DONUNU-219494 format. One record per residue (C-alpha): residue in three letters; residue number from 1; x, y, z. Coordinates in steps of 0.5 Angstrom, whole numbers, always signed. Layout:
REC   residuo   num      px      py      pz
REC       ala   NUM       X       Y       Z
...
***
This chain:
REC   residuo   num      px      py      pz
REC       met     1     +55     +75    +107
REC       ile     2     +61     +75    +104
REC       gly     3     +66     +71    +106
REC       arg     4     +64     +68    +113
REC       val     5     +68     +63    +116
REC       asn     6     +65     +58    +122
REC       arg     7     +71     +58    +127
REC       gly     8     +69     +54    +131
REC       arg     9     +69     +47    +127
REC       arg    10     +76     +48    +124
REC       glu    11     +79     +44    +128
REC       lys    12     +74     +37    +127
REC       arg    13     +73     +38    +120
REC       arg    14     +76     +32    +117
REC       val    15     +74     +33    +111
REC       ala    16     +73     +40    +108
REC       glu    17     +66     +41    +106
REC       val    18     +65     +46    +100
REC       arg    19     +60     +52    +102
REC       pro    20     +56     +56     +97
REC       gly    21     +56     +63     +98
REC       val    22     +59     +69     +95
REC       tyr    23     +67     +70     +97
REC       ala    24     +73     +75     +97
REC       ala    25     +80     +74     +97
REC       leu    26     +85     +79     +98
REC       asp    27     +92     +79     +96
REC       val    28     +97     +85     +99
REC       gly    29    +104     +83     +96
REC       ser    30    +110     +88     +94
REC       ser    31    +109     +89     +87
REC       lys    32    +101     +89     +86
REC       val    33     +95     +88     +90
REC       val    34     +89     +83     +88
REC       cys    35     +81     +82     +89
REC       leu    36     +77     +76     +87
REC       leu    37     +70     +75     +88
REC       ala    38     +68     +68     +87
REC       lys    39     +61     +65     +87
REC       val    40     +60     +58     +90
REC       glu    41     +54     +55     +87
REC       gln    42     +52     +48     +91
REC       gln    43     +52     +42     +85
REC       arg    44     +48     +36     +85
REC       glu    45     +50     +30     +90
REC       gly    46     +57     +28     +88
REC       met    47     +59     +33     +83
REC       arg    48     +64     +38     +85
REC       pro    49     +61     +44     +86
REC       lys    50     +62     +50     +82
REC       thr    51     +65     +56     +84
REC       lys    52     +66     +62     +80
REC       val    53     +69     +69     +79
REC       ile    54     +64     +74     +78
REC       gly    55     +69     +80     +81
REC       val    56     +76     +82     +79
REC       gly    57     +81     +87     +82
REC       tyr    58     +88     +88     +81
REC       gly    59     +93     +94     +82
REC       glu    60    +100     +96     +83
REC       ser    61    +101     +96     +90
REC       ala    62    +104    +102     +94
REC       gly    63    +108    +103    +101
REC       ile    64    +110     +96    +102
REC       arg    65    +118     +94    +101
REC       gln    66    +120     +87    +102
REC       gly    67    +113     +84    +104
REC       gln    68    +113     +89    +110
REC       ile    69    +108     +96    +110
REC       ala    70    +112    +102    +110
REC       glu    71    +107    +108    +108
REC       leu    72     +99    +106    +111
REC       asp    73     +96    +110    +107
REC       arg    74     +98    +108    +100
REC       val    75     +97    +101    +102
REC       glu    76     +91    +103    +105
REC       ala    77     +89    +107     +98
REC       ser    78     +92    +101     +94
REC       ile    79     +86     +97     +97
REC       arg    80     +81    +101     +96
REC       gln    81     +81    +101     +88
REC       val    82     +82     +94     +88
REC       val    83     +76     +93     +92
REC       thr    84     +72     +98     +88
REC       lys    85     +74     +95     +82
REC       ala    86     +72     +88     +83
REC       glu    87     +65     +90     +87
REC       glu    88     +63     +94     +81
REC       met    89     +65     +87     +77
REC       ala    90     +61     +83     +80
REC       asp    91     +55     +88     +83
REC       thr    92     +56     +87     +89
REC       gln    93     +59     +90     +95
REC       val    94     +64     +87     +99
REC       glu    95     +64     +86    +107
REC       glu    96     +69     +81    +110
REC       val    97     +75     +78    +105
REC       phe    98     +80     +73    +107
REC       ile    99     +88     +75    +106
REC       ser   100     +94     +73    +105
REC       phe   101    +101     +76    +108
REC       ser   102    +109     +75    +107
REC       cys   103    +110     +80    +113
REC       gly   104    +112     +80    +119
REC       lys   105    +117     +74    +118
REC       pro   106    +114     +68    +118
REC       gln   107    +118     +62    +121
REC       ser   108    +116     +55    +122
REC       gln   109    +118     +50    +128
REC       ile   110    +114     +43    +131
REC       val   111    +112     +43    +138
REC       arg   112    +113     +36    +141
REC       val   113    +109     +35    +147
REC       glu   114    +107     +29    +152
REC       thr   115    +101     +29    +158
REC       pro   116     +98     +22    +162
REC       leu   117     +91     +19    +161
REC       his   118     +87     +20    +167
REC       thr   119     +82     +15    +165
REC       gly   120     +87     +10    +160
REC       glu   121     +82     +12    +154
REC       val   122     +84     +18    +150
REC       gly   123     +78     +23    +149
REC       glu   124     +76     +30    +145
REC       ala   125     +78     +33    +152
REC       asp   126     +85     +30    +152
REC       val   127     +86     +32    +146
REC       arg   128     +85     +39    +147
REC       arg   129     +89     +39    +154
REC       leu   130     +95     +37    +150
REC       his   131     +94     +42    +145
REC       ala   132     +93     +47    +150
REC       leu   133    +100     +45    +153
REC       ala   134    +103     +46    +147
REC       arg   135    +100     +53    +146
REC       gln   136    +103     +55    +152
REC       gln   137    +110     +51    +151
REC       ala   138    +111     +55    +145
REC       gln   139    +108     +62    +148
REC       arg   140    +112     +68    +147
REC       ser   141    +109     +75    +146
REC       asp   142    +112     +78    +140
REC       arg   143    +109     +73    +135
REC       glu   144    +103     +70    +133
REC       ile   145    +101     +64    +131
REC       val   146     +98     +64    +124
REC       his   147     +98     +57    +122
REC       ser   148     +97     +51    +126
REC       ala   149     +97     +43    +125
REC       ala   150     +97     +36    +129
REC       leu   151    +102     +32    +125
REC       gly   152    +101     +26    +128
REC       tyr   153    +100     +23    +135
REC       ser   154    +102     +18    +139
REC       val   155     +99     +14    +144
REC       asp   156    +105     +10    +148
REC       ala   157    +109      +7    +144
REC       ala   158    +105      +7    +138
REC       ala   159    +107     +13    +134
REC       gly   160    +103     +16    +127
REC       ile   161     +96     +16    +129
REC       arg   162     +92     +21    +126
REC       asp   163     +87     +21    +130
REC       pro   164     +87     +18    +137
REC       asn   165     +81     +18    +140
REC       gly   166     +78     +13    +143
REC       met   167     +85      +9    +143
REC       phe   168     +87      +6    +150
REC       gly   169     +94      +8    +153
REC       glu   170     +98     +11    +159
REC       lys   171    +100     +17    +155
REC       leu   172     +98     +21    +149
REC       gly   173    +104     +26    +145
REC       val   174    +102     +30    +139
REC       ser   175    +108     +34    +134
REC       val   176    +104     +40    +132
REC       his   177    +107     +45    +126
REC       met   178    +106     +52    +128
REC       val   179    +107     +58    +123
REC       ser   180    +109     +65    +127
REC       ala   181    +109     +72    +124
REC       ala   182    +111     +78    +128
REC       leu   183    +105     +82    +132
REC       ala   184    +107     +90    +130
REC       pro   185    +108     +87    +122
REC       leu   186    +101     +83    +122
REC       his   187     +97     +89    +126
REC       asn   188     +99     +94    +120
REC       leu   189     +96     +90    +116
REC       glu   190     +89     +88    +119
REC       val   191     +89     +96    +120
REC       cys   192     +90     +98    +113
REC       val   193     +84     +93    +111
REC       glu   194     +80     +95    +116
REC       lys   195     +80    +102    +115
REC       cys   196     +77    +100    +108
REC       his   197     +71     +99    +112
REC       leu   198     +73     +91    +111
REC       glu   199     +73     +86    +116
REC       ile   200     +78     +80    +116
REC       ser   201     +74     +73    +115
REC       gly   202     +80     +69    +115
REC       arg   203     +88     +69    +114
REC       ala   204     +94     +65    +111
REC       val   205    +101     +66    +110
REC       ala   206    +102     +67    +102
REC       ala   207    +106     +61    +101
REC       tyr   208    +100     +57    +104
REC       ala   209     +95     +60    +100
REC       ala   210     +99     +60     +93
REC       gly   211    +100     +52     +94
REC       met   212     +91     +52     +95
REC       gly   213     +91     +55     +88
REC       cys   214     +96     +51     +84
REC       leu   215     +98     +44     +87
REC       his   216     +94     +38     +85
REC       asp   217     +91     +34     +92
REC       glu   218     +97     +29     +89
REC       glu   219    +102     +34     +91
REC       leu   220     +98     +36     +97
REC       glu   221     +98     +29     +99
REC       tyr   222    +105     +26     +97
REC       gly   223    +109     +32     +98
REC       ala   224    +112     +39     +95
REC       thr   225    +115     +44     +95
REC       ile   226    +112     +51     +93
REC       val   227    +116     +56     +91
REC       asp   228    +112     +64     +91
REC       met   229    +117     +69     +88
REC       gly   230    +113     +75     +89
REC       gly   231    +116     +82     +88
REC       gly   232    +119     +84     +95
REC       thr   233    +119     +77     +97
REC       thr   234    +120     +70     +96
REC       ser   235    +115     +65    +100
REC       ile   236    +117     +57    +101
REC       ala   237    +112     +52    +103
REC       ala   238    +113     +44    +103
REC       phe   239    +106     +40    +104
REC       gln   240    +106     +33    +106
REC       glu   241    +100     +29    +107
REC       gly   242     +94     +35    +106
REC       lys   243     +98     +39    +110
REC       met   244    +104     +45    +111
REC       val   245    +109     +42    +114
REC       tyr   246    +114     +47    +114
REC       cys   247    +114     +55    +110
REC       asp   248    +119     +61    +111
REC       val   249    +120     +67    +107
REC       ile   250    +126     +70    +103
REC       pro   251    +127     +79    +102
REC       val   252    +128     +77     +95
REC       gly   253    +124     +77     +89
REC       gly   254    +123     +80     +82
REC       arg   255    +123     +86     +84
REC       his   256    +130     +86     +86
REC       ile   257    +132     +84     +79
REC       thr   258    +129     +89     +76
REC       asn   259    +133     +94     +81
REC       asp   260    +138     +91     +79
REC       ile   261    +137     +92     +71
REC       val   262    +136    +100     +73
REC       arg   263    +142    +100     +77
REC       gly   264    +147     +96     +70
REC       leu   265    +144     +99     +64
REC       ser   266    +141    +106     +67
REC       thr   267    +134    +106     +65
REC       pro   268    +128    +107     +69
REC       phe   269    +124    +102     +73
REC       arg   270    +119    +101     +68
REC       glu   271    +123    +100     +62
REC       ala   272    +128     +95     +66
REC       glu   273    +121     +92     +68
REC       arg   274    +120     +91     +60
REC       leu   275    +127     +89     +58
REC       lys   276    +126     +83     +63
REC       thr   277    +120     +81     +61
REC       leu   278    +121     +80     +53
REC       his   279    +129     +80     +54
REC       gly   280    +131     +77     +60
REC       asn   281    +133     +70     +62
REC       ala   282    +135     +66     +67
REC       leu   283    +140     +61     +63
REC       pro   284    +145     +64     +57
REC       val   285    +142     +64     +51
REC       pro   286    +145     +61     +45
REC       gly   287    +147     +68     +40
REC       ala   288    +145     +73     +45
REC       his   289    +152     +76     +44
REC       gly   290    +150     +79     +37
REC       glu   291    +144     +81     +39
REC       met   292    +142     +88     +41
REC       ile   293    +137     +91     +44
REC       arg   294    +134     +98     +45
REC       val   295    +135    +100     +52
REC       ala   296    +132    +107     +54
REC       gln   297    +136    +111     +59
REC       ile   298    +134    +114     +65
REC       gly   299    +133    +122     +63
REC       glu   300    +132    +121     +55
REC       glu   301    +126    +125     +52
REC       arg   302    +122    +119     +48
REC       asp   303    +122    +120     +41
REC       ile   304    +129    +119     +43
REC       asp   305    +131    +112     +39
REC       gly   306    +136    +110     +46
REC       asn   307    +142    +107     +47
REC       arg   308    +143     +99     +44
REC       val   309    +147     +93     +49
REC       pro   310    +147     +86     +47
REC       arg   311    +142     +82     +49
REC       glu   312    +147     +78     +53
REC       glu   313    +149     +84     +58
REC       leu   314    +142     +84     +60
REC       ile   315    +142     +77     +62
REC       ser   316    +149     +77     +65
REC       ile   317    +145     +82     +70
REC       ile   318    +139     +78     +71
REC       gln   319    +143     +71     +72
REC       pro   320    +147     +73     +79
REC       arg   321    +140     +75     +83
REC       val   322    +137     +69     +81
REC       glu   323    +142     +64     +82
REC       glu   324    +142     +68     +90
REC       thr   325    +135     +66     +90
REC       ile   326    +134     +60     +88
REC       glu   327    +140     +58     +93
REC       leu   328    +137     +62     +99
REC       val   329    +132     +56     +98
REC       ser   330    +135     +51     +97
REC       glu   331    +139     +53    +104
REC       arg   332    +133     +54    +107
REC       leu   333    +131     +48    +106
REC       lys   334    +137     +43    +107
REC       ala   335    +137     +47    +114
REC       ala   336    +131     +45    +116
REC       gly   337    +131     +38    +113
REC       ala   338    +125     +40    +108
REC       asp   339    +128     +39    +102
REC       lys   340    +126     +32    +104
REC       ile   341    +119     +33    +104
REC       gly   342    +117     +35     +98
REC       gly   343    +120     +29     +95
REC       asn   344    +122     +31     +87
REC       val   345    +117     +36     +86
REC       val   346    +119     +44     +86
REC       val   347    +112     +48     +83
REC       leu   348    +115     +55     +82
REC       thr   349    +109     +61     +82
REC       gly   350    +108     +68     +83
REC       gly   351    +109     +73     +78
REC       ala   352    +117     +73     +78
REC       ser   353    +117     +66     +77
REC       glu   354    +114     +68     +69
REC       leu   355    +122     +69     +68
REC       met   356    +125     +66     +62
REC       gly   357    +129     +61     +63
REC       leu   358    +128     +60     +70
REC       gln   359    +124     +53     +70
REC       glu   360    +130     +50     +67
REC       phe   361    +135     +54     +72
REC       ala   362    +132     +51     +79
REC       ala   363    +130     +44     +76
REC       arg   364    +138     +44     +75
REC       ala   365    +140     +48     +81
REC       leu   366    +135     +43     +86
REC       ala   367    +136     +37     +83
REC       lys   368    +129     +36     +83
REC       arg   369    +122     +36     +78
REC       val   370    +120     +43     +77
REC       arg   371    +114     +46     +74
REC       ile   372    +111     +52     +74
REC       gly   373    +104     +53     +78
REC       arg   374     +98     +57     +75
REC       pro   375     +91     +58     +79
REC       met   376     +87     +51     +78
REC       arg   377     +80     +49     +82
REC       leu   378     +76     +56     +80
REC       asp   379     +71     +56     +74
REC       ser   380     +71     +62     +69
REC       leu   381     +77     +65     +71
REC       pro   382     +79     +71     +66
REC       pro   383     +86     +70     +62
REC       ser   384     +89     +76     +66
REC       val   385     +89     +73     +73
REC       ser   386     +90     +66     +70
REC       gly   387     +98     +67     +71
REC       pro   388    +102     +65     +77
REC       ala   389    +102     +72     +80
REC       phe   390     +94     +70     +82
REC       ser   391     +96     +63     +85
REC       ala   392     +94     +65     +92
REC       ser   393     +89     +69     +91
REC       ala   394     +85     +64     +87
REC       gly   395     +87     +59     +93
REC       leu   396     +85     +64     +98
REC       ile   397     +78     +63     +94
REC       ser   398     +79     +55     +95
REC       leu   399     +80     +57    +103
REC       ala   400     +75     +61    +105
REC       gln   401     +70     +57    +101
REC       val   402     +71     +51    +107
REC       gly   403     +72     +56    +113
REC       gly   404     +80     +57    +112
REC       pro   405     +86     +52    +112
REC       arg   406     +85     +45    +114
REC       glu   407     +90     +46    +120
REC       gln   408     +87     +51    +126
REC       ala   409     +89     +58    +125
REC       thr   410     +90     +60    +133
REC       thr   411     +93     +65    +138
REC       ile   412    +100     +62    +140
REC       leu   413    +106     +65    +141
REC       ala   414    +113     +62    +139
REC       pro   415    +120     +61    +140
REC       gln   416    +126     +62    +136
REC       arg   417    +128     +60    +129
REC       ala   418    +134     +56    +131
REC       gln   419    +129     +51    +136
REC       ser   420    +124     +52    +130
REC       phe   421    +129     +49    +125
REC       gly   422    +132     +43    +129
REC       arg   423    +125     +41    +132
REC       ile   424    +123     +40    +124
REC       gly   425    +129     +36    +122
REC       ala   426    +128     +32    +127
REC       trp   427    +121     +30    +127
REC       ile   428    +123     +30    +119
REC       lys   429    +128     +24    +120
REC       glu   430    +124     +21    +124
REC       thr   431    +118     +21    +119
REC       phe   432    +121     +21    +113
REC       leu   433    +128     +18    +113
***
């Protein structure tokens, strides 16, 4: 069985147990679709299980704009194509997949609730009742909670408790981080996957999956911010104490830079991608003014030498969009108070993060230590899928083999962003400042 998930034990699991088997990950993005198949082999006691990639399929995404599905048939065809490639390489058939997504405008919120203890001692029934109260408070008909995690419990005046079971007091409280997404876009994605005769065994917001794929254990525990820069969107997630405590999605990505080049230099889209990759930069380049680069023009024959423009002109087109994207990241983090959670660490990942000069530019703009994140924790990963563009796919495999996210996925619904940001900021001030 591919990608089986034991949903009944998610909430109780304290230490993730890696289970042997074969798992499938499906990352459906605005610019590409990726399917990874990995086999987990149990090692001797005390040794890390070996996770070997046995199948890879990836290709251009079609029918998706800024993370939202616009054409169901084209998305379905893209999924079928990459899953078939992975199946052929692994010589196995995929039945279930763990998926990532950035559609539905994912939003964070902190829900804080308190309930009296009838017996004076905290039991599992009290904890369940508390979480049910949180779900009831967060209810909204047009959004679904895709991630939910208890950030900390309180018993009377004592706060910051990780596990309140067995403690005594009069009142039990909890702060729960919830990530919600609009129902319709999620349903559209699920329809596309199910039309390919695949069952969804689990799902994760793209930024969460990317964090699980490229963050070190110490970064997850002590604080880090992941910025997953895709083709149509840029996803943000902040981690602390092994949990995602904030996430957001900005509808700007690498494809917007390419489109700017298309318009600015009157060049075909594929040529603009080539120019961005080979000659683009997020920072001014000494000597670029005198350096001339060939730019093919829209409608010209292939054998024509083409127009030549200063490389400096190309860079001047790229820089404003990069500045806009990083400024939006900074604004969203500060508005939620989440810029404090990740400490001094920002990890850039996703295909658009490979733009030359971006790491240095982001470090200056965000005033933090910035590195480029690449897939980790997978053995025998082919070089073709070892770059930042495949961090989310790698993270999905890590999540699938332990039965899903460390926090519990639920079916609760969420309030407005304004409430979310205020509560996140208040929780951060109480907890970290």
